[in-house]
All heavy atoms as TSV, in Angstrom:
chain	resi	resn	atom	element	x	y	z
A	1	MET	N	N	-6.920	13.215	13.494
A	1	MET	CA	C	-6.921	13.592	12.101
A	1	MET	C	C	-5.625	14.319	11.793
A	1	MET	O	O	-5.203	15.191	12.514
A	1	MET	CB	C	-8.124	14.498	11.820
A	1	MET	CG	C	-8.204	14.927	10.376
A	1	MET	SD	S	-9.544	16.085	10.008
A	1	MET	CE	C	-10.956	15.039	10.233
A	2	SER	N	N	-4.991	13.948	10.664
A	2	SER	CA	C	-3.736	14.584	10.297
A	2	SER	C	C	-3.990	15.952	9.673
A	2	SER	O	O	-5.076	16.245	9.211
A	2	SER	CB	C	-2.977	13.695	9.299
A	2	SER	OG	O	-3.575	13.759	8.031
A	3	SER	N	N	-2.947	16.762	9.657
A	3	SER	CA	C	-3.085	18.080	9.053
A	3	SER	C	C	-3.300	17.971	7.547
A	3	SER	O	O	-3.899	18.840	6.949
A	3	SER	CB	C	-1.855	18.928	9.351
A	3	SER	OG	O	-0.702	18.349	8.778
A	4	GLN	N	N	-2.818	16.892	6.929
A	4	GLN	CA	C	-3.017	16.696	5.497
A	4	GLN	C	C	-4.504	16.570	5.163
A	4	GLN	O	O	-4.949	16.995	4.123
A	4	GLN	CB	C	-2.280	15.446	5.002
A	4	GLN	CG	C	-0.795	15.581	5.012
A	4	GLN	CD	C	-0.249	16.498	3.932
A	4	GLN	OE1	O	-0.983	17.061	3.123
A	4	GLN	NE2	N	1.042	16.685	3.931
A	5	ALA	N	N	-5.281	15.974	6.043
A	5	ALA	CA	C	-6.697	15.737	5.784
A	5	ALA	C	C	-7.479	17.037	5.690
A	5	ALA	O	O	-8.537	17.072	5.082
A	5	ALA	CB	C	-7.284	14.840	6.861
A	6	THR	N	N	-6.984	18.109	6.293
A	6	THR	CA	C	-7.697	19.377	6.280
A	6	THR	C	C	-7.214	20.293	5.159
A	6	THR	O	O	-7.778	21.348	4.963
A	6	THR	CB	C	-7.546	20.095	7.631
A	6	THR	OG1	O	-6.165	20.332	7.866
A	6	THR	CG2	C	-8.146	19.270	8.754
A	7	GLN	N	N	-6.189	19.899	4.420
A	7	GLN	CA	C	-5.657	20.718	3.348
A	7	GLN	C	C	-6.415	20.465	2.050
A	7	GLN	O	O	-7.019	19.410	1.867
A	7	GLN	CB	C	-4.179	20.417	3.133
A	7	GLN	CG	C	-3.320	20.850	4.293
A	7	GLN	CD	C	-1.853	20.556	4.041
A	7	GLN	OE1	O	-1.487	19.957	3.047
A	7	GLN	NE2	N	-1.007	20.973	4.958
A	8	GLU	N	N	-6.369	21.438	1.169
A	8	GLU	CA	C	-6.966	21.291	-0.152
A	8	GLU	C	C	-6.213	20.203	-0.918
A	8	GLU	O	O	-5.010	20.026	-0.733
A	8	GLU	CB	C	-6.867	22.611	-0.913
A	8	GLU	CG	C	-7.746	23.703	-0.337
A	8	GLU	CD	C	-9.227	23.412	-0.508
A	8	GLU	OE1	O	-9.637	22.967	-1.597
A	8	GLU	OE2	O	-9.967	23.597	0.473
A	9	PRO	N	N	-6.903	19.490	-1.822
A	9	PRO	CA	C	-6.199	18.475	-2.606
A	9	PRO	C	C	-5.199	19.112	-3.566
A	9	PRO	O	O	-5.355	20.271	-3.967
A	9	PRO	CB	C	-7.326	17.782	-3.376
A	9	PRO	CG	C	-8.458	18.745	-3.385
A	9	PRO	CD	C	-8.323	19.572	-2.141
A	10	ILE	N	N	-4.206	18.347	-3.928
A	10	ILE	CA	C	-3.239	18.769	-4.930
A	10	ILE	C	C	-3.827	18.410	-6.285
A	10	ILE	O	O	-4.139	17.239	-6.538
A	10	ILE	CB	C	-1.881	18.089	-4.708
A	10	ILE	CG1	C	-1.299	18.530	-3.365
A	10	ILE	CG2	C	-0.930	18.391	-5.857
A	10	ILE	CD1	C	-0.038	17.798	-2.963
A	11	ILE	N	N	-4.015	19.398	-7.139
A	11	ILE	CA	C	-4.588	19.176	-8.460
A	11	ILE	C	C	-3.488	18.695	-9.397
A	11	ILE	O	O	-2.429	19.325	-9.496
A	11	ILE	CB	C	-5.231	20.464	-9.017
A	11	ILE	CG1	C	-6.267	21.019	-8.029
A	11	ILE	CG2	C	-5.850	20.212	-10.386
A	11	ILE	CD1	C	-7.418	20.093	-7.714
A	12	VAL	N	N	-3.743	17.572	-10.084
A	12	VAL	CA	C	-2.766	17.008	-11.005
A	12	VAL	C	C	-3.349	16.967	-12.416
A	12	VAL	O	O	-4.558	16.934	-12.596
A	12	VAL	CB	C	-2.305	15.604	-10.564
A	12	VAL	CG1	C	-1.573	15.665	-9.246
A	12	VAL	CG2	C	-3.467	14.632	-10.472
A	13	THR	N	N	-2.462	16.961	-13.403
A	13	THR	CA	C	-2.857	16.902	-14.805
A	13	THR	C	C	-2.273	15.637	-15.429
A	13	THR	O	O	-1.497	14.918	-14.789
A	13	THR	CB	C	-2.335	18.129	-15.575
A	13	THR	OG1	O	-0.909	18.088	-15.593
A	13	THR	CG2	C	-2.819	19.429	-14.946
A	14	ALA	N	N	-2.609	15.398	-16.679
A	14	ALA	CA	C	-2.090	14.226	-17.385
A	14	ALA	C	C	-0.561	14.253	-17.450
A	14	ALA	O	O	0.078	13.208	-17.445
A	14	ALA	CB	C	-2.686	14.152	-18.782
A	15	GLN	N	N	0.031	15.440	-17.470
A	15	GLN	CA	C	1.487	15.550	-17.518
A	15	GLN	C	C	2.142	15.099	-16.214
A	15	GLN	O	O	3.331	14.799	-16.188
A	15	GLN	CB	C	1.919	16.994	-17.827
A	15	GLN	CG	C	1.649	17.430	-19.246
A	15	GLN	CD	C	0.170	17.744	-19.508
A	15	GLN	OE1	O	-0.550	18.173	-18.614
A	15	GLN	NE2	N	-0.284	17.515	-20.726
A	16	ASP	N	N	1.383	15.038	-15.125
A	16	ASP	CA	C	1.910	14.600	-13.832
A	16	ASP	C	C	1.906	13.081	-13.679
A	16	ASP	O	O	2.397	12.568	-12.675
A	16	ASP	CB	C	1.090	15.210	-12.692
A	16	ASP	CG	C	1.153	16.725	-12.684
A	16	ASP	OD1	O	2.258	17.277	-12.879
A	16	ASP	OD2	O	0.098	17.359	-12.494
A	17	LEU	N	N	1.334	12.376	-14.645
A	17	LEU	CA	C	1.215	10.920	-14.552
A	17	LEU	C	C	2.447	10.249	-15.125
A	17	LEU	O	O	3.028	10.750	-16.076
A	17	LEU	CB	C	-0.048	10.461	-15.286
A	17	LEU	CG	C	-1.339	11.076	-14.763
A	17	LEU	CD1	C	-2.516	10.584	-15.580
A	17	LEU	CD2	C	-1.550	10.799	-13.288
A	18	PRO	N	N	2.895	9.123	-14.597
A	18	PRO	CA	C	2.291	8.432	-13.463
A	18	PRO	C	C	2.525	9.209	-12.167
A	18	PRO	O	O	3.608	9.724	-11.913
A	18	PRO	CB	C	2.993	7.082	-13.428
A	18	PRO	CG	C	4.309	7.316	-14.100
A	18	PRO	CD	C	4.074	8.422	-15.109
A	19	LEU	N	N	1.489	9.261	-11.371
A	19	LEU	CA	C	1.497	10.014	-10.116
A	19	LEU	C	C	2.147	9.197	-9.014
A	19	LEU	O	O	1.865	8.013	-8.865
A	19	LEU	CB	C	0.052	10.360	-9.724
A	19	LEU	CG	C	-0.146	11.095	-8.411
A	19	LEU	CD1	C	0.525	12.465	-8.447
A	19	LEU	CD2	C	-1.626	11.231	-8.115
A	20	HIS	N	N	3.029	9.853	-8.270
A	20	HIS	CA	C	3.634	9.181	-7.119
A	20	HIS	C	C	3.762	10.156	-5.968
A	20	HIS	O	O	3.770	11.362	-6.142
A	20	HIS	CB	C	4.993	8.567	-7.465
A	20	HIS	CG	C	6.006	9.565	-7.934
A	20	HIS	ND1	N	6.754	10.327	-7.077
A	20	HIS	CD2	C	6.380	9.931	-9.178
A	20	HIS	CE1	C	7.564	11.107	-7.759
A	20	HIS	NE2	N	7.344	10.892	-9.047
A	21	CYS	N	N	3.803	9.602	-4.782
A	21	CYS	CA	C	3.978	10.376	-3.566
A	21	CYS	C	C	5.135	9.745	-2.800
A	21	CYS	O	O	5.221	8.520	-2.738
A	21	CYS	CB	C	2.696	10.338	-2.729
A	21	CYS	SG	S	2.694	11.479	-1.325
A	22	PRO	N	N	6.034	10.518	-2.231
A	22	PRO	CA	C	6.069	11.959	-2.242
A	22	PRO	C	C	6.466	12.483	-3.613
A	22	PRO	O	O	7.157	11.814	-4.375
A	22	PRO	CB	C	7.109	12.320	-1.185
A	22	PRO	CG	C	7.993	11.127	-1.090
A	22	PRO	CD	C	7.136	9.940	-1.436
A	23	GLY	N	N	6.031	13.702	-3.894
A	23	GLY	CA	C	6.330	14.342	-5.165
A	23	GLY	C	C	7.761	14.824	-5.226
A	23	GLY	O	O	8.482	14.823	-4.219
A	24	PRO	N	N	8.188	15.272	-6.394
A	24	PRO	CA	C	9.583	15.694	-6.570
A	24	PRO	C	C	9.962	16.933	-5.757
A	24	PRO	O	O	11.135	17.142	-5.481
A	24	PRO	CB	C	9.687	15.978	-8.071
A	24	PRO	CG	C	8.291	16.191	-8.528
A	24	PRO	CD	C	7.409	15.373	-7.619
A	25	ASN	N	N	8.988	17.728	-5.341
A	25	ASN	CA	C	9.292	18.937	-4.575
A	25	ASN	C	C	9.003	18.792	-3.080
A	25	ASN	O	O	8.987	19.785	-2.353
A	25	ASN	CB	C	8.492	20.120	-5.134
A	25	ASN	CG	C	8.874	20.417	-6.559
A	25	ASN	OD1	O	10.034	20.300	-6.936
A	25	ASN	ND2	N	7.908	20.774	-7.381
A	26	ALA	N	N	8.797	17.573	-2.622
A	26	ALA	CA	C	8.503	17.356	-1.200
A	26	ALA	C	C	9.727	17.678	-0.347
A	26	ALA	O	O	10.860	17.357	-0.724
A	26	ALA	CB	C	8.100	15.902	-0.966
A	27	PRO	N	N	9.507	18.333	0.794
A	27	PRO	CA	C	10.646	18.617	1.674
A	27	PRO	C	C	11.261	17.316	2.195
A	27	PRO	O	O	10.558	16.328	2.414
A	27	PRO	CB	C	10.035	19.423	2.818
A	27	PRO	CG	C	8.578	19.446	2.622
A	27	PRO	CD	C	8.253	18.820	1.313
A	28	ARG	N	N	12.538	17.318	2.374
A	28	ARG	CA	C	13.265	16.106	2.787
A	28	ARG	C	C	12.707	15.494	4.075
A	28	ARG	O	O	12.642	14.284	4.211
A	28	ARG	CB	C	14.752	16.426	2.948
A	28	ARG	CG	C	15.605	15.216	3.147
A	28	ARG	CD	C	17.058	15.554	2.829
A	28	ARG	NE	N	17.916	14.417	2.980
A	28	ARG	CZ	C	18.071	13.451	2.069
A	28	ARG	NH1	N	17.418	13.520	0.946
A	28	ARG	NH2	N	18.871	12.449	2.288
A	29	TRP	N	N	12.273	16.327	5.026
A	29	TRP	CA	C	11.772	15.817	6.298
A	29	TRP	C	C	10.473	15.026	6.135
A	29	TRP	O	O	10.131	14.223	6.995
A	29	TRP	CB	C	11.569	16.949	7.307
A	29	TRP	CG	C	10.554	17.967	6.876
A	29	TRP	CD1	C	10.811	19.150	6.247
A	29	TRP	CD2	C	9.130	17.891	7.008
A	29	TRP	NE1	N	9.647	19.810	5.982
A	29	TRP	CE2	C	8.591	19.069	6.437
A	29	TRP	CE3	C	8.249	16.954	7.546
A	29	TRP	CZ2	C	7.225	19.313	6.394
A	29	TRP	CZ3	C	6.890	17.215	7.501
A	29	TRP	CH2	C	6.384	18.381	6.938
A	30	SER	N	N	9.759	15.222	5.035
A	30	SER	CA	C	8.464	14.560	4.885
A	30	SER	C	C	8.522	13.325	3.991
A	30	SER	O	O	7.482	12.768	3.654
A	30	SER	CB	C	7.446	15.555	4.306
A	30	SER	OG	O	7.768	15.855	2.958
A	31	LEU	N	N	9.702	12.898	3.624
A	31	LEU	CA	C	9.823	11.778	2.695
A	31	LEU	C	C	9.415	10.458	3.332
A	31	LEU	O	O	9.642	10.208	4.511
A	31	LEU	CB	C	11.249	11.682	2.164
A	31	LEU	CG	C	11.720	12.880	1.344
A	31	LEU	CD1	C	13.149	12.644	0.840
A	31	LEU	CD2	C	10.806	13.163	0.182
A	32	HIS	N	N	8.804	9.621	2.528
A	32	HIS	CA	C	8.447	8.253	2.901
A	32	HIS	C	C	8.688	7.399	1.669
A	32	HIS	O	O	9.012	7.938	0.603
A	32	HIS	CB	C	6.982	8.177	3.381
A	32	HIS	CG	C	5.964	8.700	2.415
A	32	HIS	ND1	N	5.677	8.097	1.206
A	32	HIS	CD2	C	5.161	9.789	2.474
A	32	HIS	CE1	C	4.737	8.776	0.583
A	32	HIS	NE2	N	4.413	9.824	1.316
A	33	PRO	N	N	8.570	6.075	1.745
A	33	PRO	CA	C	8.784	5.261	0.545
A	33	PRO	C	C	7.881	5.730	-0.592
A	33	PRO	O	O	6.718	6.065	-0.378
A	33	PRO	CB	C	8.408	3.848	0.997
A	33	PRO	CG	C	8.630	3.869	2.469
A	33	PRO	CD	C	8.258	5.259	2.911
A	34	ARG	N	N	8.418	5.758	-1.815
A	34	ARG	CA	C	7.638	6.193	-2.975
A	34	ARG	C	C	6.530	5.176	-3.257
A	34	ARG	O	O	6.770	3.983	-3.283
A	34	ARG	CB	C	8.519	6.337	-4.205
A	34	ARG	CG	C	7.721	6.776	-5.437
A	34	ARG	CD	C	8.581	6.960	-6.633
A	34	ARG	NE	N	9.364	8.173	-6.453
A	34	ARG	CZ	C	10.205	8.642	-7.354
A	34	ARG	NH1	N	10.392	8.002	-8.482
A	34	ARG	NH2	N	10.874	9.750	-7.117
A	35	VAL	N	N	5.346	5.696	-3.447
A	35	VAL	CA	C	4.197	4.871	-3.790
A	35	VAL	C	C	3.520	5.497	-4.997
A	35	VAL	O	O	3.350	6.711	-5.071
A	35	VAL	CB	C	3.219	4.725	-2.592
A	35	VAL	CG1	C	2.686	6.054	-2.130
A	35	VAL	CG2	C	2.087	3.790	-2.923
A	36	PHE	N	N	3.205	4.670	-5.994
A	36	PHE	CA	C	2.515	5.158	-7.179
A	36	PHE	C	C	1.017	5.096	-6.921
A	36	PHE	O	O	0.507	4.127	-6.349
A	36	PHE	CB	C	2.910	4.332	-8.411
A	36	PHE	CG	C	4.294	4.675	-8.878
A	36	PHE	CD1	C	5.394	4.021	-8.360
A	36	PHE	CD2	C	4.497	5.679	-9.812
A	36	PHE	CE1	C	6.673	4.353	-8.764
A	36	PHE	CE2	C	5.777	6.020	-10.224
A	36	PHE	CZ	C	6.861	5.357	-9.703
A	37	LEU	N	N	0.313	6.146	-7.325
A	37	LEU	CA	C	-1.113	6.294	-7.035
A	37	LEU	C	C	-1.901	6.388	-8.340
A	37	LEU	O	O	-1.507	7.111	-9.257
A	37	LEU	CB	C	-1.339	7.557	-6.199
A	37	LEU	CG	C	-0.520	7.640	-4.917
A	37	LEU	CD1	C	-0.572	9.044	-4.335
A	37	LEU	CD2	C	-1.019	6.619	-3.913
A	38	ASP	N	N	-3.028	5.675	-8.415
A	38	ASP	CA	C	-3.872	5.693	-9.607
A	38	ASP	C	C	-5.019	6.673	-9.404
A	38	ASP	O	O	-6.012	6.353	-8.752
A	38	ASP	CB	C	-4.401	4.300	-9.922
A	38	ASP	CG	C	-5.125	4.239	-11.253
A	38	ASP	OD1	O	-5.244	5.284	-11.937
A	38	ASP	OD2	O	-5.570	3.139	-11.623
A	39	VAL	N	N	-4.875	7.855	-9.962
A	39	VAL	CA	C	-5.884	8.895	-9.853
A	39	VAL	C	C	-6.859	8.827	-11.036
A	39	VAL	O	O	-7.870	9.507	-11.049
A	39	VAL	CB	C	-5.221	10.283	-9.736
A	39	VAL	CG1	C	-4.590	10.716	-11.040
A	39	VAL	CG2	C	-6.182	11.322	-9.235
A	40	THR	N	N	-6.574	7.960	-12.021
A	40	THR	CA	C	-7.367	7.946	-13.249
A	40	THR	C	C	-8.708	7.234	-13.117
A	40	THR	O	O	-9.628	7.528	-13.860
A	40	THR	CB	C	-6.581	7.300	-14.404
A	40	THR	OG1	O	-6.286	5.937	-14.083
A	40	THR	CG2	C	-5.294	8.063	-14.668
A	41	LYS	N	N	-8.838	6.308	-12.194
A	41	LYS	CA	C	-10.090	5.530	-12.078
A	41	LYS	C	C	-11.218	6.328	-11.439
A	41	LYS	O	O	-12.340	6.314	-11.921
A	41	LYS	CB	C	-9.850	4.249	-11.289
A	41	LYS	CG	C	-9.030	3.240	-12.054
A	41	LYS	CD	C	-8.880	1.962	-11.300
A	41	LYS	CE	C	-8.021	1.010	-12.122
A	41	LYS	NZ	N	-7.696	-0.197	-11.406
A	42	THR	N	N	-10.929	7.018	-10.355
A	42	THR	CA	C	-11.986	7.725	-9.628
A	42	THR	C	C	-11.852	9.237	-9.687
A	42	THR	O	O	-12.765	9.947	-9.275
A	42	THR	CB	C	-12.007	7.294	-8.146
A	42	THR	OG1	O	-10.762	7.661	-7.543
A	42	THR	CG2	C	-12.250	5.805	-8.005
A	43	GLY	N	N	-10.697	9.737	-10.138
A	43	GLY	CA	C	-10.493	11.178	-10.204
A	43	GLY	C	C	-9.822	11.757	-8.980
A	43	GLY	O	O	-9.407	12.912	-8.980
A	44	ASP	N	N	-9.716	10.961	-7.921
A	44	ASP	CA	C	-8.978	11.414	-6.743
A	44	ASP	C	C	-8.433	10.213	-5.991
A	44	ASP	O	O	-8.901	9.098	-6.144
A	44	ASP	CB	C	-9.826	12.309	-5.840
A	44	ASP	CG	C	-10.991	11.591	-5.203
A	44	ASP	OD1	O	-11.371	10.501	-5.671
A	44	ASP	OD2	O	-11.537	12.115	-4.226
A	45	VAL	N	N	-7.392	10.471	-5.203
A	45	VAL	CA	C	-6.727	9.405	-4.458
A	45	VAL	C	C	-5.954	10.041	-3.309
A	45	VAL	O	O	-5.532	11.191	-3.397
A	45	VAL	CB	C	-5.792	8.584	-5.389
A	45	VAL	CG1	C	-4.623	9.414	-5.866
A	45	VAL	CG2	C	-5.321	7.305	-4.733
A	46	SER	N	N	-5.792	9.289	-2.235
A	46	SER	CA	C	-4.994	9.740	-1.093
A	46	SER	C	C	-3.820	8.803	-0.889
A	46	SER	O	O	-3.940	7.584	-1.073
A	46	SER	CB	C	-5.844	9.769	0.183
A	46	SER	OG	O	-6.824	10.764	0.086
A	47	CYS	N	N	-2.709	9.360	-0.481
A	47	CYS	CA	C	-1.516	8.572	-0.214
A	47	CYS	C	C	-1.727	7.743	1.050
A	47	CYS	O	O	-2.125	8.293	2.082
A	47	CYS	CB	C	-0.319	9.499	-0.037
A	47	CYS	SG	S	1.188	8.615	0.446
A	48	PRO	N	N	-1.448	6.432	0.998
A	48	PRO	CA	C	-1.620	5.609	2.190
A	48	PRO	C	C	-0.591	5.880	3.284
A	48	PRO	O	O	-0.810	5.528	4.433
A	48	PRO	CB	C	-1.489	4.178	1.658
A	48	PRO	CG	C	-0.657	4.308	0.425
A	48	PRO	CD	C	-1.016	5.649	-0.164
A	49	TYR	N	N	0.528	6.521	2.953
A	49	TYR	CA	C	1.552	6.834	3.949
A	49	TYR	C	C	1.272	8.131	4.690
A	49	TYR	O	O	1.307	8.181	5.905
A	49	TYR	CB	C	2.948	6.924	3.306
A	49	TYR	CG	C	3.555	5.596	2.967
A	49	TYR	CD1	C	3.521	5.121	1.666
A	49	TYR	CD2	C	4.165	4.816	3.942
A	49	TYR	CE1	C	4.081	3.903	1.339
A	49	TYR	CE2	C	4.725	3.597	3.626
A	49	TYR	CZ	C	4.683	3.138	2.328
A	49	TYR	OH	O	5.237	1.932	2.014
A	50	CYS	N	N	1.022	9.207	3.931
A	50	CYS	CA	C	0.930	10.520	4.568
A	50	CYS	C	C	-0.447	11.162	4.477
A	50	CYS	O	O	-0.698	12.178	5.099
A	50	CYS	CB	C	1.967	11.467	3.977
A	50	CYS	SG	S	1.689	11.887	2.242
A	51	GLY	N	N	-1.343	10.577	3.673
A	51	GLY	CA	C	-2.694	11.107	3.568
A	51	GLY	C	C	-2.859	12.269	2.610
A	51	GLY	O	O	-3.951	12.812	2.481
A	52	THR	N	N	-1.786	12.668	1.926
A	52	THR	CA	C	-1.922	13.753	0.948
A	52	THR	C	C	-2.968	13.359	-0.079
A	52	THR	O	O	-2.955	12.247	-0.600
A	52	THR	CB	C	-0.573	14.045	0.268
A	52	THR	OG1	O	0.367	14.431	1.264
A	52	THR	CG2	C	-0.704	15.155	-0.769
A	53	HIS	N	N	-3.877	14.286	-0.364
A	53	HIS	CA	C	-4.987	14.022	-1.273
A	53	HIS	C	C	-4.678	14.653	-2.629
A	53	HIS	O	O	-4.325	15.827	-2.710
A	53	HIS	CB	C	-6.279	14.609	-0.693
A	53	HIS	CG	C	-7.488	14.252	-1.474
A	53	HIS	ND1	N	-8.223	13.126	-1.212
A	53	HIS	CD2	C	-8.088	14.858	-2.521
A	53	HIS	CE1	C	-9.231	13.066	-2.064
A	53	HIS	NE2	N	-9.166	14.115	-2.875
A	54	TYR	N	N	-4.809	13.844	-3.676
A	54	TYR	CA	C	-4.564	14.301	-5.041
A	54	TYR	C	C	-5.873	14.216	-5.811
A	54	TYR	O	O	-6.656	13.278	-5.629
A	54	TYR	CB	C	-3.528	13.409	-5.728
A	54	TYR	CG	C	-2.174	13.441	-5.061
A	54	TYR	CD1	C	-1.856	12.540	-4.056
A	54	TYR	CD2	C	-1.224	14.377	-5.437
A	54	TYR	CE1	C	-0.610	12.564	-3.444
A	54	TYR	CE2	C	0.027	14.413	-4.826
A	54	TYR	CZ	C	0.321	13.501	-3.838
A	54	TYR	OH	O	1.548	13.541	-3.234
A	55	LYS	N	N	-6.090	15.191	-6.686
A	55	LYS	CA	C	-7.309	15.219	-7.480
A	55	LYS	C	C	-6.949	15.538	-8.927
A	55	LYS	O	O	-6.168	16.465	-9.182
A	55	LYS	CB	C	-8.272	16.271	-6.938
A	55	LYS	CG	C	-9.609	16.286	-7.629
A	55	LYS	CD	C	-10.579	17.200	-6.932
A	55	LYS	CE	C	-11.922	17.117	-7.635
A	55	LYS	NZ	N	-12.938	17.881	-6.932
A	56	LEU	N	N	-7.520	14.760	-9.855
A	56	LEU	CA	C	-7.290	14.995	-11.267
A	56	LEU	C	C	-8.038	16.254	-11.687
A	56	LEU	O	O	-9.208	16.433	-11.335
A	56	LEU	CB	C	-7.777	13.793	-12.077
A	56	LEU	CG	C	-7.422	13.761	-13.551
A	56	LEU	CD1	C	-5.907	13.746	-13.753
A	56	LEU	CD2	C	-8.046	12.537	-14.205
A	57	LYS	N	N	-7.362	17.126	-12.421
A	57	LYS	CA	C	-7.961	18.380	-12.868
A	57	LYS	C	C	-9.248	18.083	-13.638
A	57	LYS	O	O	-9.284	17.195	-14.487
A	57	LYS	CB	C	-6.970	19.133	-13.756
A	57	LYS	CG	C	-7.461	20.465	-14.235
A	57	LYS	CD	C	-6.391	21.149	-15.080
A	57	LYS	CE	C	-6.901	22.449	-15.622
A	57	LYS	NZ	N	-5.873	23.071	-16.483
A	58	GLU	N	N	-10.287	18.823	-13.328
A	58	GLU	CA	C	-11.584	18.610	-13.959
A	58	GLU	C	C	-11.466	18.789	-15.474
A	58	GLU	O	O	-10.869	19.739	-15.959
A	58	GLU	CB	C	-12.604	19.595	-13.403
A	58	GLU	CG	C	-14.021	19.242	-13.774
A	58	GLU	CD	C	-15.043	20.037	-13.000
A	58	GLU	OE1	O	-14.805	20.335	-11.819
A	58	GLU	OE2	O	-16.076	20.357	-13.605
A	59	GLY	N	N	-12.031	17.818	-16.210
A	59	GLY	CA	C	-12.006	17.858	-17.663
A	59	GLY	C	C	-10.721	17.364	-18.285
A	59	GLY	O	O	-10.596	17.350	-19.504
A	60	GLU	N	N	-9.765	16.935	-17.463
A	60	GLU	CA	C	-8.467	16.461	-17.975
A	60	GLU	C	C	-8.651	15.152	-18.730
A	60	GLU	O	O	-9.320	14.236	-18.269
A	60	GLU	CB	C	-7.496	16.275	-16.810
A	60	GLU	CG	C	-6.079	16.042	-17.220
A	60	GLU	CD	C	-5.372	17.262	-17.782
A	60	GLU	OE1	O	-5.909	18.382	-17.699
A	60	GLU	OE2	O	-4.260	17.098	-18.300
A	61	LYS	N	N	-8.049	15.060	-19.906
A	61	LYS	CA	C	-8.099	13.843	-20.729
A	61	LYS	C	C	-6.819	13.064	-20.487
A	61	LYS	O	O	-5.719	13.572	-20.680
A	61	LYS	CB	C	-8.227	14.176	-22.210
A	61	LYS	CG	C	-9.456	15.007	-22.542
A	61	LYS	CD	C	-10.712	14.202	-22.344
A	61	LYS	CE	C	-11.898	15.031	-22.778
A	61	LYS	NZ	N	-13.148	14.539	-22.287
A	62	VAL	N	N	-6.982	11.806	-20.064
A	62	VAL	CA	C	-5.840	10.947	-19.768
A	62	VAL	C	C	-5.808	9.841	-20.814
A	62	VAL	O	O	-6.793	9.138	-21.017
A	62	VAL	CB	C	-5.955	10.336	-18.357
A	62	VAL	CG1	C	-4.786	9.418	-18.084
A	62	VAL	CG2	C	-6.036	11.438	-17.322
A	63	HIS	N	N	-4.672	9.702	-21.478
A	63	HIS	CA	C	-4.517	8.688	-22.519
A	63	HIS	C	C	-3.408	7.714	-22.144
A	63	HIS	O	O	-2.334	8.139	-21.736
A	63	HIS	CB	C	-4.175	9.341	-23.856
A	63	HIS	CG	C	-5.201	10.323	-24.316
A	63	HIS	ND1	N	-6.403	9.938	-24.851
A	63	HIS	CD2	C	-5.224	11.668	-24.281
A	63	HIS	CE1	C	-7.111	11.006	-25.144
A	63	HIS	NE2	N	-6.422	12.085	-24.802
A	64	GLY	N	N	-3.687	6.427	-22.252
A	64	GLY	CA	C	-2.660	5.416	-22.057
A	64	GLY	C	C	-2.246	5.147	-20.628
A	64	GLY	O	O	-1.207	4.559	-20.394
A	65	HIS	N	N	-3.030	5.576	-19.650
A	65	HIS	CA	C	-2.675	5.308	-18.250
A	65	HIS	C	C	-3.742	4.459	-17.633
A	65	HIS	O	O	-4.879	4.549	-17.808
A	65	HIS	CB	C	-2.523	6.598	-17.436
A	65	HIS	CG	C	-1.319	7.379	-17.820
A	65	HIS	ND1	N	-0.065	7.074	-17.358
A	65	HIS	CD2	C	-1.155	8.417	-18.665
A	65	HIS	CE1	C	0.799	7.915	-17.879
A	65	HIS	NE2	N	0.156	8.730	-18.680
């Protein structure tokens, strides 16, 4: 199990969409190819490269995504 799996999810808002991993503040050593993630369908998603878990903020209204 990776260390990412034991960490709390990263809470995202509508302003963070479209969501991609790695994020803009990711340390250079942890970079992998950018992948866009759809958090709008289920409310949460994990990156297939690094396992970082993202969760849409509860009650967040998403328009046009």
